[in-house]
DRENVO-670224 format. One record per residue (C-alpha): residue number from 1; x, y, z; residue in one letter. Coordinates in nm, 2 decimals. Layout:
<pts>
+-----+--------+--------+--------+---------+
: num :      u :      v :      w : residuo :
+-----+--------+--------+--------+---------+
: NUM :      X :      Y :      Z :       a :
...
+-----+--------+--------+--------+---------+
</pts>
This chain:
<pts>
+-----+--------+--------+--------+---------+
: num :      u :      v :      w : residuo :
+-----+--------+--------+--------+---------+
:   1 :  -2.15 :  -0.61 :   4.54 :       m :
:   2 :  -2.10 :  -0.23 :   4.65 :       p :
:   3 :  -2.30 :  -0.08 :   4.37 :       g :
:   4 :  -2.59 :  -0.28 :   4.46 :       i :
:   5 :  -2.56 :  -0.26 :   4.85 :       y :
:   6 :  -2.54 :   0.12 :   4.80 :       m :
:   7 :  -2.87 :   0.13 :   4.58 :       i :
:   8 :  -3.05 :  -0.09 :   4.87 :       d :
:   9 :  -2.92 :   0.15 :   5.14 :       v :
:  10 :  -3.05 :   0.45 :   4.97 :       m :
:  11 :  -3.39 :   0.30 :   4.88 :       r :
:  12 :  -3.44 :   0.23 :   5.26 :       r :
:  13 :  -3.35 :   0.59 :   5.36 :       l :
:  14 :  -3.54 :   0.91 :   5.28 :       d :
:  15 :  -3.30 :   1.18 :   5.14 :       l :
:  16 :  -3.52 :   1.43 :   5.34 :       n :
:  17 :  -3.42 :   1.25 :   5.66 :       l :
:  18 :  -3.06 :   1.33 :   5.59 :       l :
:  19 :  -3.14 :   1.69 :   5.54 :       i :
:  20 :  -3.31 :   1.69 :   5.89 :       t :
:  21 :  -3.02 :   1.53 :   6.05 :       l :
:  22 :  -2.78 :   1.79 :   5.90 :       d :
:  23 :  -3.00 :   2.06 :   6.06 :       a :
:  24 :  -3.02 :   1.89 :   6.38 :       l :
:  25 :  -2.63 :   1.84 :   6.39 :       l :
:  26 :  -2.59 :   2.20 :   6.30 :       t :
:  27 :  -2.84 :   2.36 :   6.56 :       e :
:  28 :  -2.83 :   2.08 :   6.84 :       l :
:  29 :  -3.18 :   2.17 :   6.90 :       n :
:  30 :  -3.52 :   2.03 :   6.76 :       v :
:  31 :  -3.70 :   2.38 :   6.77 :       t :
:  32 :  -3.41 :   2.57 :   6.59 :       r :
:  33 :  -3.37 :   2.28 :   6.35 :       a :
:  34 :  -3.75 :   2.30 :   6.28 :       a :
:  35 :  -3.74 :   2.67 :   6.23 :       r :
:  36 :  -3.45 :   2.61 :   5.99 :       r :
:  37 :  -3.63 :   2.36 :   5.79 :       l :
:  38 :  -3.97 :   2.53 :   5.80 :       h :
:  39 :  -4.12 :   2.24 :   5.96 :       l :
:  40 :  -4.31 :   2.19 :   6.26 :       s :
:  41 :  -4.13 :   2.08 :   6.59 :       q :
:  42 :  -4.33 :   1.75 :   6.62 :       p :
:  43 :  -4.25 :   1.67 :   6.24 :       a :
:  44 :  -3.88 :   1.70 :   6.32 :       v :
:  45 :  -3.91 :   1.51 :   6.64 :       s :
:  46 :  -4.09 :   1.21 :   6.44 :       v :
:  47 :  -3.80 :   1.22 :   6.16 :       q :
:  48 :  -3.54 :   1.23 :   6.44 :       l :
:  49 :  -3.71 :   0.90 :   6.55 :       g :
:  50 :  -3.69 :   0.75 :   6.23 :       r :
:  51 :  -3.32 :   0.86 :   6.21 :       l :
:  52 :  -3.25 :   0.67 :   6.54 :       r :
:  53 :  -3.41 :   0.36 :   6.40 :       e :
:  54 :  -3.21 :   0.37 :   6.10 :       y :
:  55 :  -2.88 :   0.41 :   6.23 :       f :
:  56 :  -2.95 :   0.22 :   6.54 :       e :
:  57 :  -2.83 :   0.50 :   6.77 :       d :
:  58 :  -2.96 :   0.78 :   6.97 :       p :
:  59 :  -2.77 :   1.04 :   6.77 :       l :
:  60 :  -2.87 :   1.33 :   6.99 :       l :
:  61 :  -2.88 :   1.31 :   7.37 :       l :
:  62 :  -3.05 :   1.57 :   7.62 :       p :
:  63 :  -2.78 :   1.82 :   7.74 :       g :
:  64 :  -2.74 :   2.10 :   7.99 :       p :
:  65 :  -2.78 :   2.36 :   7.69 :       r :
:  66 :  -2.99 :   2.18 :   7.42 :       g :
:  67 :  -2.87 :   1.83 :   7.28 :       m :
:  68 :  -2.52 :   1.68 :   7.26 :       r :
:  69 :  -2.42 :   1.44 :   6.97 :       p :
:  70 :  -2.34 :   1.08 :   7.03 :       t :
:  71 :  -2.00 :   0.95 :   6.88 :       a :
:  72 :  -2.20 :   0.80 :   6.59 :       r :
:  73 :  -2.35 :   1.14 :   6.51 :       a :
:  74 :  -2.00 :   1.32 :   6.52 :       n :
:  75 :  -1.89 :   1.05 :   6.28 :       e :
:  76 :  -2.17 :   1.15 :   6.05 :       l :
:  77 :  -2.14 :   1.53 :   6.05 :       r :
:  78 :  -1.86 :   1.62 :   5.83 :       e :
:  79 :  -1.92 :   1.34 :   5.56 :       p :
:  80 :  -2.30 :   1.41 :   5.55 :       l :
:  81 :  -2.24 :   1.80 :   5.50 :       r :
:  82 :  -2.00 :   1.74 :   5.22 :       n :
:  83 :  -2.23 :   1.49 :   5.06 :       a :
:  84 :  -2.54 :   1.73 :   5.06 :       l :
:  85 :  -2.31 :   2.00 :   4.92 :       a :
:  86 :  -2.19 :   1.78 :   4.65 :       t :
:  87 :  -2.56 :   1.69 :   4.57 :       l :
:  88 :  -2.69 :   2.04 :   4.60 :       t :
:  89 :  -2.41 :   2.13 :   4.35 :       e :
:  90 :  -2.50 :   1.87 :   4.11 :       a :
:  91 :  -2.88 :   1.95 :   4.07 :       i :
:  92 :  -2.86 :   2.33 :   4.08 :       l :
:  93 :  -2.89 :   2.50 :   3.75 :       p :
:  94 :  -2.54 :   2.54 :   3.56 :       s :
:  95 :  -2.39 :   2.88 :   3.59 :       t :
:  96 :  -2.41 :   3.09 :   3.30 :       p :
:  97 :  -2.17 :   3.04 :   3.01 :       f :
:  98 :  -1.89 :   3.31 :   2.99 :       d :
:  99 :  -1.74 :   3.27 :   2.63 :       p :
: 100 :  -1.45 :   3.50 :   2.72 :       k :
: 101 :  -1.33 :   3.30 :   3.01 :       l :
: 102 :  -1.42 :   2.95 :   2.84 :       s :
: 103 :  -1.14 :   2.71 :   2.77 :       t :
: 104 :  -1.39 :   2.48 :   2.60 :       q :
: 105 :  -1.28 :   2.23 :   2.33 :       s :
: 106 :  -1.55 :   2.17 :   2.05 :       w :
: 107 :  -1.54 :   1.89 :   1.81 :       r :
: 108 :  -1.75 :   1.94 :   1.49 :       i :
: 109 :  -1.79 :   1.71 :   1.21 :       a :
: 110 :  -1.80 :   1.86 :   0.86 :       a :
: 111 :  -1.68 :   1.79 :   0.50 :       f :
: 112 :  -1.52 :   2.07 :   0.29 :       d :
: 113 :  -1.85 :   2.22 :   0.17 :       y :
: 114 :  -1.98 :   2.27 :   0.56 :       g :
: 115 :  -1.62 :   2.39 :   0.65 :       e :
: 116 :  -1.62 :   2.66 :   0.37 :       f :
: 117 :  -1.99 :   2.78 :   0.39 :       t :
: 118 :  -2.05 :   2.74 :   0.76 :       i :
: 119 :  -1.75 :   2.72 :   0.98 :       l :
: 120 :  -1.55 :   2.99 :   0.78 :       l :
: 121 :  -1.81 :   3.26 :   0.82 :       p :
: 122 :  -1.84 :   3.17 :   1.20 :       a :
: 123 :  -1.48 :   3.17 :   1.27 :       l :
: 124 :  -1.41 :   3.53 :   1.34 :       a :
: 125 :  -1.71 :   3.55 :   1.55 :       r :
: 126 :  -1.61 :   3.23 :   1.76 :       l :
: 127 :  -1.25 :   3.38 :   1.79 :       r :
: 128 :  -1.37 :   3.70 :   1.90 :       a :
: 129 :  -1.62 :   3.60 :   2.13 :       a :
: 130 :  -1.43 :   3.28 :   2.28 :       a :
: 131 :  -1.08 :   3.36 :   2.22 :       p :
: 132 :  -0.95 :   3.08 :   2.48 :       r :
: 133 :  -1.17 :   2.82 :   2.31 :       s :
: 134 :  -1.05 :   2.55 :   2.08 :       r :
: 135 :  -1.22 :   2.40 :   1.77 :       l :
: 136 :  -1.14 :   2.08 :   1.63 :       a :
: 137 :  -1.28 :   1.99 :   1.27 :       v :
: 138 :  -1.32 :   1.62 :   1.20 :       l :
: 139 :  -1.46 :   1.42 :   0.92 :       q :
: 140 :  -1.71 :   1.15 :   0.98 :       s :
: 141 :  -1.93 :   0.94 :   0.74 :       a :
: 142 :  -2.28 :   1.03 :   0.79 :       p :
: 143 :  -2.37 :   0.69 :   0.91 :       a :
: 144 :  -2.12 :   0.70 :   1.18 :       q :
: 145 :  -2.23 :   1.05 :   1.32 :       v :
: 146 :  -2.49 :   0.93 :   1.56 :       a :
: 147 :  -2.27 :   0.68 :   1.72 :       i :
: 148 :  -1.99 :   0.91 :   1.75 :       k :
: 149 :  -2.20 :   1.19 :   1.89 :       a :
: 150 :  -2.35 :   0.97 :   2.17 :       d :
: 151 :  -2.00 :   0.83 :   2.26 :       q :
: 152 :  -1.87 :   1.18 :   2.27 :       g :
: 153 :  -1.65 :   1.19 :   1.99 :       e :
: 154 :  -1.83 :   1.44 :   1.82 :       i :
: 155 :  -2.02 :   1.76 :   1.98 :       d :
: 156 :  -2.19 :   1.88 :   1.66 :       l :
: 157 :  -2.22 :   1.78 :   1.29 :       s :
: 158 :  -2.28 :   1.98 :   0.97 :       l :
: 159 :  -2.46 :   1.78 :   0.71 :       m :
: 160 :  -2.76 :   1.77 :   0.47 :       t :
: 161 :  -3.11 :   1.73 :   0.60 :       a :
: 162 :  -3.14 :   1.41 :   0.39 :       a :
: 163 :  -2.84 :   1.25 :   0.58 :       e :
: 164 :  -2.92 :   1.37 :   0.94 :       a :
: 165 :  -2.97 :   1.08 :   1.19 :       p :
: 166 :  -3.34 :   1.09 :   1.30 :       q :
: 167 :  -3.23 :   1.02 :   1.67 :       d :
: 168 :  -3.03 :   1.35 :   1.70 :       l :
: 169 :  -3.15 :   1.70 :   1.75 :       h :
: 170 :  -3.13 :   1.93 :   1.44 :       s :
: 171 :  -3.17 :   2.28 :   1.33 :       r :
: 172 :  -3.20 :   2.41 :   0.98 :       s :
: 173 :  -2.92 :   2.65 :   0.86 :       l :
: 174 :  -3.01 :   2.73 :   0.51 :       f :
: 175 :  -3.14 :   2.58 :   0.18 :       t :
: 176 :  -2.89 :   2.57 :  -0.11 :       e :
: 177 :  -2.95 :   2.56 :  -0.47 :       r :
: 178 :  -2.71 :   2.47 :  -0.79 :       y :
: 179 :  -2.58 :   2.69 :  -1.04 :       v :
: 180 :  -2.37 :   2.61 :  -1.35 :       l :
: 181 :  -2.01 :   2.74 :  -1.33 :       a :
: 182 :  -1.68 :   2.73 :  -1.53 :       g :
: 183 :  -1.37 :   2.94 :  -1.59 :       r :
: 184 :  -1.44 :   3.32 :  -1.63 :       i :
: 185 :  -1.36 :   3.33 :  -2.02 :       d :
: 186 :  -1.50 :   2.98 :  -2.08 :       h :
: 187 :  -1.64 :   2.99 :  -2.45 :       p :
: 188 :  -1.96 :   2.80 :  -2.39 :       q :
: 189 :  -2.08 :   3.00 :  -2.08 :       l :
: 190 :  -2.08 :   3.34 :  -2.24 :       k :
: 191 :  -2.48 :   3.30 :  -2.20 :       r :
: 192 :  -2.71 :   3.04 :  -2.05 :       r :
: 193 :  -2.67 :   2.74 :  -2.27 :       p :
: 194 :  -2.97 :   2.53 :  -2.40 :       t :
: 195 :  -3.03 :   2.19 :  -2.27 :       l :
: 196 :  -2.86 :   2.03 :  -2.56 :       a :
: 197 :  -2.55 :   2.25 :  -2.53 :       q :
: 198 :  -2.55 :   2.17 :  -2.17 :       f :
: 199 :  -2.52 :   1.78 :  -2.22 :       c :
: 200 :  -2.25 :   1.83 :  -2.48 :       k :
: 201 :  -2.01 :   2.02 :  -2.21 :       l :
: 202 :  -1.77 :   1.80 :  -2.02 :       d :
: 203 :  -1.86 :   1.79 :  -1.65 :       h :
: 204 :  -1.69 :   1.74 :  -1.33 :       v :
: 205 :  -1.89 :   1.63 :  -1.03 :       i :
: 206 :  -1.80 :   1.59 :  -0.65 :       a :
: 207 :  -1.83 :   1.25 :  -0.54 :       s :
: 208 :  -1.78 :   1.24 :  -0.15 :       p :
: 209 :  -1.81 :   0.87 :  -0.15 :       d :
: 210 :  -1.55 :   0.86 :  -0.42 :       g :
: 211 :  -1.55 :   0.75 :  -0.79 :       g :
: 212 :  -1.91 :   0.83 :  -0.86 :       g :
: 213 :  -2.02 :   0.95 :  -1.20 :       f :
: 214 :  -2.37 :   1.02 :  -1.14 :       q :
: 215 :  -2.55 :   1.27 :  -0.91 :       g :
: 216 :  -2.88 :   1.47 :  -0.89 :       v :
: 217 :  -2.83 :   1.63 :  -1.22 :       t :
: 218 :  -2.81 :   1.31 :  -1.40 :       d :
: 219 :  -3.13 :   1.19 :  -1.24 :       v :
: 220 :  -3.30 :   1.50 :  -1.36 :       a :
: 221 :  -3.19 :   1.46 :  -1.70 :       l :
: 222 :  -3.27 :   1.09 :  -1.71 :       a :
: 223 :  -3.64 :   1.20 :  -1.64 :       k :
: 224 :  -3.61 :   1.40 :  -1.97 :       l :
: 225 :  -3.46 :   1.11 :  -2.16 :       g :
: 226 :  -3.12 :   1.30 :  -2.17 :       m :
: 227 :  -2.77 :   1.25 :  -2.04 :       a :
: 228 :  -2.46 :   1.44 :  -1.99 :       r :
: 229 :  -2.10 :   1.36 :  -2.02 :       r :
: 230 :  -1.92 :   1.31 :  -1.69 :       v :
: 231 :  -1.56 :   1.34 :  -1.75 :       a :
: 232 :  -1.41 :   1.36 :  -1.39 :       m :
: 233 :  -1.52 :   1.30 :  -1.04 :       s :
: 234 :  -1.35 :   1.42 :  -0.73 :       v :
: 235 :  -1.40 :   1.39 :  -0.35 :       p :
: 236 :  -1.40 :   1.73 :  -0.24 :       h :
: 237 :  -1.58 :   2.05 :  -0.36 :       f :
: 238 :  -1.28 :   2.29 :  -0.29 :       l :
: 239 :  -1.06 :   2.07 :  -0.56 :       f :
: 240 :  -1.36 :   2.09 :  -0.78 :       l :
: 241 :  -1.36 :   2.46 :  -0.77 :       v :
: 242 :  -0.98 :   2.46 :  -0.87 :       t :
: 243 :  -1.04 :   2.22 :  -1.17 :       i :
: 244 :  -1.30 :   2.47 :  -1.30 :       l :
: 245 :  -1.05 :   2.76 :  -1.27 :       e :
: 246 :  -0.77 :   2.57 :  -1.47 :       r :
: 247 :  -0.97 :   2.38 :  -1.72 :       s :
: 248 :  -1.26 :   2.38 :  -1.95 :       d :
: 249 :  -1.46 :   2.14 :  -1.74 :       l :
: 250 :  -1.79 :   2.28 :  -1.62 :       v :
: 251 :  -1.98 :   2.17 :  -1.29 :       a :
: 252 :  -2.32 :   2.23 :  -1.12 :       l :
: 253 :  -2.20 :   2.34 :  -0.78 :       v :
: 254 :  -2.39 :   2.47 :  -0.47 :       p :
: 255 :  -2.42 :   2.86 :  -0.51 :       s :
: 256 :  -2.25 :   2.94 :  -0.17 :       r :
: 257 :  -1.94 :   2.77 :  -0.26 :       l :
: 258 :  -1.84 :   3.01 :  -0.53 :       i :
: 259 :  -2.03 :   3.32 :  -0.43 :       q :
: 260 :  -1.85 :   3.63 :  -0.47 :       g :
: 261 :  -1.58 :   3.45 :  -0.72 :       s :
: 262 :  -1.39 :   3.66 :  -0.95 :       t :
: 263 :  -1.24 :   3.35 :  -1.14 :       s :
: 264 :  -1.54 :   3.17 :  -1.24 :       l :
: 265 :  -1.84 :   3.25 :  -1.46 :       r :
: 266 :  -2.19 :   3.15 :  -1.32 :       v :
: 267 :  -2.50 :   3.09 :  -1.50 :       v :
: 268 :  -2.83 :   2.95 :  -1.44 :       e :
: 269 :  -2.86 :   2.58 :  -1.53 :       p :
: 270 :  -3.10 :   2.50 :  -1.83 :       p :
: 271 :  -3.29 :   2.25 :  -1.60 :       l :
: 272 :  -3.44 :   2.24 :  -1.27 :       d :
: 273 :  -3.20 :   2.04 :  -1.02 :       v :
: 274 :  -3.33 :   1.98 :  -0.67 :       p :
: 275 :  -3.12 :   2.18 :  -0.39 :       g :
: 276 :  -3.04 :   2.06 :  -0.04 :       f :
: 277 :  -3.10 :   2.17 :   0.32 :       e :
: 278 :  -2.80 :   2.21 :   0.53 :       m :
: 279 :  -2.86 :   2.15 :   0.93 :       v :
: 280 :  -2.65 :   2.10 :   1.23 :       m :
: 281 :  -2.71 :   1.79 :   1.43 :       v :
: 282 :  -2.61 :   1.71 :   1.81 :       w :
: 283 :  -2.69 :   1.43 :   2.06 :       p :
: 284 :  -2.91 :   1.48 :   2.37 :       e :
: 285 :  -2.64 :   1.45 :   2.63 :       r :
: 286 :  -2.55 :   1.82 :   2.55 :       i :
: 287 :  -2.89 :   1.95 :   2.41 :       h :
: 288 :  -2.91 :   2.16 :   2.73 :       r :
: 289 :  -2.57 :   2.26 :   2.79 :       d :
: 290 :  -2.51 :   2.62 :   2.79 :       p :
: 291 :  -2.18 :   2.63 :   2.61 :       a :
: 292 :  -2.32 :   2.41 :   2.35 :       h :
: 293 :  -2.61 :   2.61 :   2.33 :       r :
: 294 :  -2.40 :   2.93 :   2.27 :       w :
: 295 :  -2.20 :   2.76 :   2.03 :       l :
: 296 :  -2.50 :   2.65 :   1.82 :       r :
: 297 :  -2.65 :   3.00 :   1.81 :       q :
: 298 :  -2.31 :   3.16 :   1.71 :       q :
: 299 :  -2.31 :   2.93 :   1.40 :       i :
: 300 :  -2.67 :   2.99 :   1.33 :       a :
: 301 :  -2.61 :   3.36 :   1.34 :       d :
: 302 :  -2.31 :   3.35 :   1.13 :       a :
: 303 :  -2.49 :   3.18 :   0.83 :       v :
+-----+--------+--------+--------+---------+
</pts>
């Protein structure tokens, strides 16, 4: 099997010997090769002996003005030089990322809340700094994020800290809180309602999994022995906002989602409802990539 054979060959040959051989084939002189390698002449002579033993060939023979390569050495010269150059390029630190010249394509997983509160604020910054780059926004269930990230289908995911896979890198972006909102002229929201009044209102909730009629608010109410009427559930936050603008339904919504809205009335809810932390997560395979580090910093700065 070629793969196993190659591994066996490399195990038997010290990489440093190939570097020495390259220097010898360049200089055709042991003394000059030793100076080039910052080694002593005897050390290079010992390494030449090991190379001759490995290749079963003298490689370099005495000549009138130094040394002359054998036919086998001439065969090795160009492939060896190319291989060492490729290896050097592979292990050297990456060149600095230049966003102005980059044609990078990024794939970010986010639902509508993350799109609106994180990507939208970052968009102008990204377009101005990296005008030739491309951005694909995808949707992925939290349970699939780690798998898709490791397989290269996703570069970054925006999600709540509670949903974030433990085996991915993460960075906190902000902590969100809930506010009570309804249309601007909603008759029951002229002032902060009491808890009893709150429970009598008709509510709409966002249920990303679809069809749910309970959320964190209902858990908080149940601890107080109370319940509210949830008249409607929708899968997307932005659709929920439109419903609030065009009906008498109310909702507890994340504050950033409606920040600055002139079509909604916002009041503090009459009970404490736990908020959530938004994070971005990414896999180990691109953790140190200069382009990806730049993208993460741009998003963090934008929010």
